[in-house]
N, C-alpha and C positions, 0 to 999 in steps of 0.2 A: 462522467461524474455528474450527479444531479441531486437536486433537493427532493423533498417529499413528493412523490408522484403516486398515482393509483396504479394498480397492477396491470390494467389494460394498457395504459400508456407505456409502461415498461416493456411489455411484450411488443407493442407496435414500434417502439424506438429501436429495439435490438435487431429487428429485421433489416432495415437499411444499413445499419452499421456492420452487420455480418457480411453484407454484400460488398462492403468496402475493404474488408480484410479480416484478419483474426483479431478478436477482442481479447486483449491481454488482461485488462483490469476494468471492472465495472462496479462502481460503488454508488450507494445512495445514502444521503446524509439526512438525519432527522434531528430536530431540536426539541422533540417531545417524545414521550414514551409511546410505543406502539404495541399492539396486541401480539402475543407470541405466535398465534396462528398466522397473522399477517407477516411477521418476521420470517416464518418458515416458507411462506409463499414467495416472498421476495428472494430468498435464497434459492428456491426452486426455479425461479426465472433466470437466475445466474448473477444476481447482484449481491454484493457484500453490504449489509446494512451497517451504518455507523451512527451511533448516538453521540451527539455533541451538545455542549452548552456554549453560549456566546454567539459570536458572529459566524454563521455557517459559511458565508461567502469567503471569509479569510481562510478558513480551514480548507475549503475546496481549492482556493487559489494556491495554497502551499502544496497540497497534494498534487495538483496539476503541474506546478513548477518542478517538483521532484521527478515526475514522469517525463516531462519534456527534456530533462537533462540526461535521461537514459538513452544510450545508443540504439537499443533494440526497439524503441518506440519511434514510429515515423509519422504518426497521426494522433491528434488529440481531439476528442469530442466533448463538448460541454452543452448541457441542456440548461438554457437560461432565457429570460426575456427582459433582462435589464443590462445596462452597460458596465456593471461591476467587473466583468471578466475581460474587458477589452485589453487591459495590460497583459493578462495571461496569454490571450490569443496573439497579441502583437509579439510577445516574447517567443512564443512557439514558432511563428513565422520567421523571426530573426534567427532562430536555431535550425531552420530548414525543415520544420515539421509542418505537415498539412493540417489545416484546422477545419473542424466540422462544428457547426452551430446548429443545435436542434432547438427550435423556438416555436412560438405560437404566431400564426400568420396575422392574428388580430392585434398583436402587441402594438402599442402606440410608439414604442421606442424601437426604431429600426437601425440604430447605430451598430449593433452587434453584427448585422448582416454584412457590413463593409469589411469585417475582419474574418469572414468565413470563406474558405476555399470551396467548401461544400455546405449548402444550406438545406436543412430539412425542417418542414413545418409539421409538427406532431399532430396538430388538430386536423390537418388535411389527411394525414395517414389514417386517422380515426374514421373519417368519412369514407375513404377508399376501403378500409377494412370492413365497415358495415355494409357497403354495397356488395362485397364479395360473399357475404353470408346469405344474400338473397337467392 
């Protein structure tokens, strides 16, 4: 579950998640209109784009809580770089779910990292990805 990201980041993020297991749900949330071509590309990467108004963090938290309560889900991954999702991650752990936080290594707020069983820095994936192209 993630907010507005560019397509390259989406492709980079899915790789490490697929190595952890089967991805059952992948959604990206927007609070603004996006071009239909971009929408098609997001779908082709494997994400369901969701247009929302209001506080996106609240919508993401509710969706995450619903998934956490499903028996067939054993891991929850959230892309974020602010502490708004700490209660969701804490609840996931209480429910016996593994937590994955995908964030920016340059983020000034590191509190999310304390609630991650697995931590992925998407900006470092970008560096690794660009080196592989050489």
